[in-house]
C-alpha positions as CSV (number, residue, x, y, z in Angstrom):
1,M,-26.6,0.6,-17.9
2,L,-25.2,-2.2,-20.0
3,K,-25.9,-5.8,-18.8
4,C,-23.2,-8.5,-19.0
5,L,-23.5,-12.2,-18.1
6,C,-20.2,-13.9,-17.1
7,L,-20.0,-17.7,-17.1
8,Q,-17.5,-19.5,-14.9
9,N,-17.2,-23.2,-13.9
10,F,-16.8,-21.9,-10.3
11,V,-15.4,-18.8,-8.5
12,S,-12.0,-19.6,-7.0
13,H,-11.0,-17.9,-3.8
14,Y,-8.3,-15.8,-5.5
15,R,-10.9,-14.4,-8.0
16,R,-13.3,-13.2,-5.3
17,R,-11.9,-9.7,-5.2
18,L,-12.0,-9.4,-9.0
19,F,-15.7,-10.4,-9.3
20,E,-16.7,-8.2,-6.3
21,L,-15.2,-5.2,-8.2
22,L,-17.0,-6.2,-11.4
23,S,-20.3,-6.6,-9.4
24,R,-19.8,-3.0,-8.1
25,S,-19.2,-1.5,-11.5
26,D,-21.4,1.6,-12.2
27,E,-20.9,1.2,-15.9
28,I,-21.9,-2.4,-16.5
29,H,-24.3,-4.6,-14.6
30,F,-22.3,-7.8,-14.3
31,T,-23.9,-11.1,-13.2
32,I,-21.6,-14.0,-12.5
33,A,-23.1,-17.5,-13.1
34,S,-21.2,-20.5,-11.8
35,D,-21.4,-23.6,-9.8
36,N,-20.7,-23.3,-6.0
37,Q,-18.2,-26.1,-5.9
38,S,-15.2,-27.3,-7.9
39,E,-14.4,-30.8,-9.3
40,S,-10.7,-29.8,-9.3
41,T,-8.7,-30.8,-6.2
42,G,-6.4,-28.3,-4.6
43,I,-8.5,-25.2,-5.6
44,E,-10.3,-23.3,-2.8
45,V,-13.8,-22.1,-3.9
46,A,-14.9,-18.6,-2.7
47,N,-17.6,-18.5,-0.1
48,L,-20.2,-16.8,-2.2
49,K,-22.6,-16.4,0.8
50,T,-20.3,-13.9,2.4
51,S,-19.1,-12.1,-0.7
52,N,-20.5,-9.1,-2.5
53,I,-20.5,-10.9,-5.9
54,R,-23.7,-10.6,-7.9
55,W,-24.0,-14.3,-8.5
56,K,-26.5,-16.9,-9.8
57,F,-26.1,-20.6,-9.4
58,C,-25.4,-22.5,-12.6
59,A,-24.3,-26.1,-12.3
60,S,-21.2,-27.3,-14.2
61,K,-21.4,-30.8,-15.4
62,T,-18.8,-33.0,-17.0
63,L,-20.0,-35.4,-19.7
64,P,-19.4,-39.0,-18.8
65,R,-16.1,-40.4,-19.9
66,S,-15.0,-37.2,-21.5
67,S,-13.3,-33.8,-20.9
68,F,-16.3,-31.9,-22.1
69,Y,-18.2,-29.5,-19.8
70,W,-21.9,-28.4,-20.0
71,H,-23.9,-25.8,-18.0
72,P,-27.5,-26.9,-18.4
73,Q,-29.1,-23.8,-16.9
74,F,-27.0,-21.1,-18.5
75,M,-28.7,-20.9,-21.9
76,K,-32.1,-20.4,-20.2
77,L,-30.6,-17.7,-18.1
78,A,-29.1,-15.9,-21.1
79,C,-32.5,-16.0,-22.9
80,E,-34.3,-14.6,-19.8
81,E,-31.7,-11.9,-19.0
82,K,-31.2,-10.6,-22.6
83,P,-27.7,-9.3,-21.8
84,D,-25.9,-6.8,-24.0
85,A,-22.9,-9.1,-23.9
86,V,-21.8,-12.5,-22.6
87,V,-18.3,-13.3,-21.3
88,T,-17.8,-17.1,-21.3
89,I,-15.1,-19.7,-20.8
90,G,-12.7,-19.6,-23.7
91,N,-12.1,-23.4,-23.7
92,P,-13.2,-25.5,-26.7
93,Y,-14.1,-28.3,-24.3
94,V,-16.8,-26.2,-22.8
95,L,-19.9,-27.1,-24.9
96,T,-21.9,-24.2,-23.4
97,S,-19.5,-21.8,-25.1
98,W,-20.0,-23.3,-28.5
99,A,-23.8,-23.0,-27.9
100,L,-23.4,-19.4,-26.9
101,L,-21.4,-18.6,-30.0
102,L,-24.2,-19.9,-32.2
103,W,-26.9,-18.2,-30.0
104,G,-24.9,-14.9,-30.3
105,K,-25.1,-15.1,-34.1
106,V,-28.8,-15.6,-34.0
107,T,-29.6,-12.9,-31.4
108,S,-26.8,-10.4,-32.4
109,T,-25.4,-10.6,-28.9
110,P,-21.6,-10.2,-28.6
111,I,-20.0,-13.4,-27.2
112,I,-16.6,-12.8,-25.6
113,L,-14.2,-15.6,-24.8
114,W,-12.0,-15.3,-21.8
115,T,-9.0,-17.5,-22.6
116,H,-5.3,-18.3,-22.4
117,G,-5.3,-18.3,-26.2
118,L,-2.1,-19.9,-27.4
119,L,0.8,-20.7,-25.2
120,G,3.0,-21.6,-28.2
121,P,2.7,-22.2,-31.9
122,E,0.2,-25.0,-32.6
123,S,-0.6,-27.2,-35.6
124,G,-2.9,-30.1,-36.5
125,F,-6.6,-30.8,-36.0
126,R,-6.7,-29.5,-32.5
127,A,-5.2,-26.2,-33.5
128,Y,-7.7,-25.9,-36.4
129,I,-10.6,-26.4,-34.0
130,R,-9.2,-24.0,-31.4
131,L,-8.7,-21.2,-34.0
132,H,-12.1,-21.8,-35.5
133,F,-13.6,-21.5,-32.0
134,Y,-11.7,-18.2,-31.4
135,R,-12.8,-16.8,-34.8
136,L,-16.5,-17.4,-34.0
137,A,-16.2,-15.0,-31.0
138,S,-16.9,-11.3,-31.0
139,A,-13.7,-10.8,-29.0
140,L,-11.1,-12.5,-26.9
141,L,-10.0,-11.6,-23.4
142,L,-6.4,-12.7,-23.1
143,Y,-4.0,-13.2,-20.1
144,G,-0.9,-12.0,-21.9
145,D,0.7,-10.2,-24.8
146,H,2.5,-13.3,-26.1
147,A,-0.8,-15.0,-26.7
148,K,-2.0,-12.0,-28.7
149,T,1.1,-12.1,-30.9
150,L,0.7,-15.8,-31.5
151,L,-3.0,-15.5,-32.4
152,A,-2.3,-12.5,-34.7
153,N,0.3,-14.6,-36.5
154,A,-2.3,-17.3,-36.8
155,G,-4.7,-14.9,-38.6
156,I,-6.9,-13.6,-35.7
157,D,-7.7,-9.9,-36.0
158,P,-5.7,-8.0,-33.3
159,R,-8.6,-5.5,-33.0
160,R,-10.8,-8.3,-31.5
161,M,-8.2,-9.2,-28.9
162,F,-7.9,-7.5,-25.5
163,V,-5.1,-8.3,-23.1
164,I,-6.5,-8.1,-19.5
165,Y,-3.6,-9.9,-17.7
166,N,-4.4,-11.7,-14.5
167,S,-4.6,-11.2,-10.7
168,L,-4.8,-12.6,-7.3
169,D,-6.3,-10.8,-4.3
170,S,-3.6,-8.0,-4.4
171,E,-5.4,-6.0,-1.7
172,N,-5.1,-8.9,0.7
173,Q,-1.4,-9.2,-0.2
174,E,-0.9,-5.5,0.4
175,Q,-2.4,-5.9,3.8
176,Y,0.1,-8.6,4.9
177,L,3.0,-6.6,3.4
178,R,2.1,-4.0,6.0
179,E,1.3,-6.4,8.8
180,V,4.2,-8.9,8.6
181,T,7.1,-7.3,10.5
182,P,10.9,-7.7,10.3
183,S,10.6,-9.5,13.6
184,D,8.1,-12.0,12.2
185,I,10.5,-12.6,9.3
186,N,13.5,-13.1,11.6
187,D,11.5,-15.5,13.8
188,F,10.4,-17.6,10.8
189,R,14.0,-17.9,9.5
190,S,15.3,-18.7,13.0
191,K,12.6,-21.3,13.6
192,I,13.5,-23.3,10.5
193,G,17.3,-22.9,11.2
194,I,18.5,-20.3,8.6
195,L,21.7,-18.9,9.9
196,A,23.6,-15.7,9.0
197,G,25.0,-16.0,5.5
198,E,22.5,-18.6,4.5
199,R,19.7,-18.1,2.0
200,A,16.2,-19.4,1.4
201,V,14.2,-20.2,-1.8
202,I,10.5,-21.0,-1.8
203,F,8.1,-23.0,-3.9
204,S,4.3,-22.8,-3.3
205,G,2.0,-25.4,-5.0
206,R,1.1,-29.0,-5.3
207,L,4.1,-31.4,-4.7
208,Q,3.6,-33.4,-7.9
209,T,6.0,-35.2,-10.3
210,N,5.2,-32.8,-13.1
211,K,6.4,-29.9,-10.9
212,K,10.0,-31.2,-11.4
213,L,10.9,-30.2,-7.8
214,G,13.6,-32.8,-7.7
215,A,15.6,-30.6,-10.0
216,L,15.5,-27.8,-7.4
217,L,16.8,-30.1,-4.8
218,D,19.6,-31.3,-7.1
219,A,20.5,-27.6,-7.7
220,V,20.7,-27.0,-4.0
221,G,22.9,-30.1,-3.6
222,I,25.2,-28.7,-6.2
223,L,25.4,-25.4,-4.3
224,C,26.2,-27.4,-1.2
225,T,29.3,-28.8,-2.8
226,R,30.3,-25.1,-3.4
227,E,29.9,-24.5,0.3
228,L,26.9,-22.4,-0.2
229,T,23.9,-23.1,2.0
230,V,20.4,-22.6,0.5
231,H,17.3,-23.6,2.3
232,V,14.2,-24.8,0.4
233,V,10.7,-23.9,1.8
234,F,7.8,-25.9,0.3
235,I,4.3,-24.7,0.8
236,G,1.9,-27.4,-0.3
237,D,1.3,-31.1,-0.2
238,G,1.2,-34.0,-2.6
239,Q,2.3,-37.4,-3.5
240,E,5.9,-36.3,-4.2
241,K,6.5,-35.3,-0.6
242,S,8.0,-38.6,0.5
243,A,10.2,-38.8,-2.6
244,L,11.5,-35.3,-2.1
245,A,12.3,-36.0,1.5
246,E,14.2,-39.2,0.5
247,Q,16.1,-37.3,-2.2
248,S,17.0,-34.5,0.3
249,D,18.4,-37.2,2.6
250,K,20.5,-38.8,-0.2
251,L,21.9,-35.3,-1.1
252,G,22.7,-34.6,2.5
253,I,20.5,-31.5,2.6
254,A,17.6,-32.8,4.7
255,S,18.2,-30.0,7.3
256,Q,17.8,-27.4,4.6
257,V,14.5,-28.7,3.2
258,H,11.4,-27.6,5.0
259,F,7.9,-28.9,4.3
260,L,5.3,-26.5,5.7
261,G,2.3,-28.4,4.3
262,E,-0.8,-27.1,2.5
263,S,-2.0,-23.8,3.8
264,Y,-4.7,-21.2,3.0
265,D,-3.7,-19.0,5.8
266,E,-2.4,-16.0,3.9
267,R,-0.5,-14.6,6.8
268,V,1.5,-17.8,7.1
269,I,2.1,-17.8,3.3
270,A,3.0,-14.1,3.3
271,T,5.6,-14.6,6.1
272,A,7.2,-17.6,4.3
273,F,7.5,-15.6,1.1
274,M,8.8,-12.4,2.7
275,A,11.4,-14.5,4.6
276,S,12.6,-16.0,1.4
277,D,15.2,-14.6,-1.1
278,L,13.9,-16.2,-4.3
279,S,11.0,-18.1,-5.6
280,V,12.0,-21.0,-7.9
281,I,9.4,-22.6,-10.2
282,P,11.1,-25.5,-12.1
283,S,8.0,-26.4,-14.2
284,G,5.3,-24.4,-15.9
285,A,4.7,-21.2,-14.1
286,G,1.4,-19.4,-13.7
287,L,-0.3,-17.6,-10.8
288,S,2.5,-18.7,-8.5
289,V,4.5,-15.9,-10.2
290,M,1.9,-13.4,-9.1
291,H,2.1,-14.7,-5.5
292,A,5.8,-14.2,-5.3
293,L,6.0,-10.8,-6.9
294,G,3.1,-9.6,-4.8
295,Y,5.4,-10.1,-1.7
296,G,8.4,-8.5,-3.4
297,V,10.1,-11.8,-4.1
298,P,11.9,-12.3,-7.5
299,V,11.3,-15.5,-9.4
300,L,13.5,-17.9,-11.3
301,L,11.9,-19.8,-14.3
302,H,13.1,-21.9,-17.1
303,D,13.5,-20.3,-20.5
304,R,10.7,-22.1,-22.5
305,P,7.7,-19.7,-22.7
306,H,5.4,-22.2,-24.4
307,E,5.6,-24.5,-21.3
308,H,4.6,-21.7,-19.0
309,F,1.2,-20.0,-18.5
310,P,0.9,-16.3,-19.5
311,E,2.0,-15.0,-16.1
312,W,5.6,-15.7,-17.0
313,E,5.6,-12.4,-18.9
314,A,5.8,-10.6,-15.6
315,I,9.4,-11.8,-15.2
316,R,12.0,-9.4,-16.6
317,E,15.6,-10.7,-16.5
318,G,17.4,-8.9,-13.7
319,E,14.4,-6.8,-12.8
320,T,11.7,-9.1,-11.4
321,G,13.5,-12.4,-11.8
322,F,15.8,-14.6,-13.8
323,F,15.7,-17.4,-16.4
324,Y,17.8,-20.6,-16.5
325,R,18.3,-23.0,-19.5
326,Y,15.4,-25.6,-19.6
327,G,16.5,-28.9,-18.2
328,D,19.9,-27.7,-17.2
329,T,20.2,-28.3,-13.4
330,N,23.8,-26.9,-13.3
331,D,22.6,-23.6,-15.0
332,M,19.7,-23.5,-12.4
333,A,22.3,-23.8,-9.6
334,D,24.4,-21.0,-11.3
335,K,21.4,-18.7,-11.5
336,I,20.4,-19.3,-7.9
337,E,24.0,-18.6,-6.8
338,A,24.2,-15.4,-8.8
339,A,20.8,-14.3,-7.4
340,L,21.7,-15.1,-3.8
341,F,25.5,-14.8,-3.3
342,P,27.6,-13.0,-2.1
343,T,24.5,-10.9,-1.3
344,S,20.9,-11.5,-2.0
345,Q,19.6,-9.4,-5.0
346,K,16.1,-9.4,-3.5
347,E,16.7,-6.2,-1.7
348,T,17.4,-4.3,-5.0
349,M,14.6,-6.0,-6.9
350,T,11.7,-5.9,-4.4
351,E,10.3,-2.6,-5.5
352,R,10.3,-3.6,-9.2
353,C,8.5,-6.9,-8.2
354,L,5.8,-4.9,-6.3
355,S,5.6,-2.3,-9.1
356,M,4.8,-5.0,-11.7
357,I,1.9,-6.2,-9.5
358,R,0.7,-2.7,-8.6
359,S,0.8,-1.4,-12.2
360,R,-0.6,-4.4,-14.1
361,Y,-1.4,-7.7,-12.3
362,N,-3.9,-6.6,-9.6
363,A,-7.7,-6.9,-9.2
364,S,-8.4,-3.3,-9.9
365,A,-6.5,-3.1,-13.2
366,H,-7.9,-6.5,-14.1
367,S,-11.5,-5.5,-13.6
368,E,-11.0,-2.1,-15.4
369,A,-9.5,-3.9,-18.4
370,I,-12.5,-6.3,-18.6
371,I,-15.0,-3.4,-18.3
372,S,-13.2,-1.4,-21.0
373,A,-13.1,-4.4,-23.3
374,V,-16.8,-5.2,-22.9
375,K,-17.8,-1.6,-23.5
376,Q,-15.8,-1.4,-26.7
377,V,-17.1,-4.7,-28.0
378,V,-20.7,-3.7,-27.4
379,E,-20.2,-0.3,-29.0
380,R,-18.7,-1.8,-32.1
381,K,-21.7,-4.2,-32.4
382,R,-24.2,-1.4,-32.3
């Protein structure tokens, strides 16, 4: 059986299912090496003691006064394990990955970078370094087709790029899709005061200035002047909460804005999403797109792909969501109105939202794509 080492800074809770599937593969013996904690706030780390992940501890260290990471134990582990391939973090700020790229040349071990690639066209010194970094790799695992196109245009061989997409714990979402009842949904809507003929939009994430959530409240205020009542459900916490509450007061929509706070209780999150008609993400969208689609909720995004993460590709206009003109609050309001009134389009879009997750953005498909890519890269190297 092939052996593959996979380096991560840490294993986030939403990646637990993916790494358990990789650890159970009967084609490749995967070992995940990572720290057991995260330096990032707002990210829950998987409990590795209760998981079935084949895991080894590998500390992740940030160099003082810099953005560079180093994993001091990993090179020793790679030398001891003698893997057929290594999948490592595709970030030029990870010094371990640079060391692995050199080590791979010396030992003829394929080094595969798992990366966003490019989000938009890049130029200058940083772009030169990033592309050189990618060219040193045996292959790239990418989150989206757009990145592959951009990298191919920049001169990276398409045969060395594998689009594996992304995933949350889709099986967990499927469980709550079955368990949350229409009665649960009605109770939630009633509890926060959504009346007949009124609609609800949802945002899940940190309440931060860069999320541009004030624009969403402004759009709801515009709809209010059109005598259309839209409630806003916020799941998450952050320094912008008080400013958003003050803004909703000034707009006269305070009774329509509901702060549920930070939650990792997936049943609570599932109920809130399933009780909502639309997910609105005013800033750069990423895994929050997967969360909404996984509960059958269409998503509204702005129309600048290079300011999103690759998951924006799951949104198809009129099928799984909508796009509004970047920076245009009136157009956001128009798109929300079209999606929600006179009847909510969610009912006709839910199956396509779920189909997008079930066919592409789920842990099983994600793991299969990684396994297939590693096998192909190793075979080519032989």
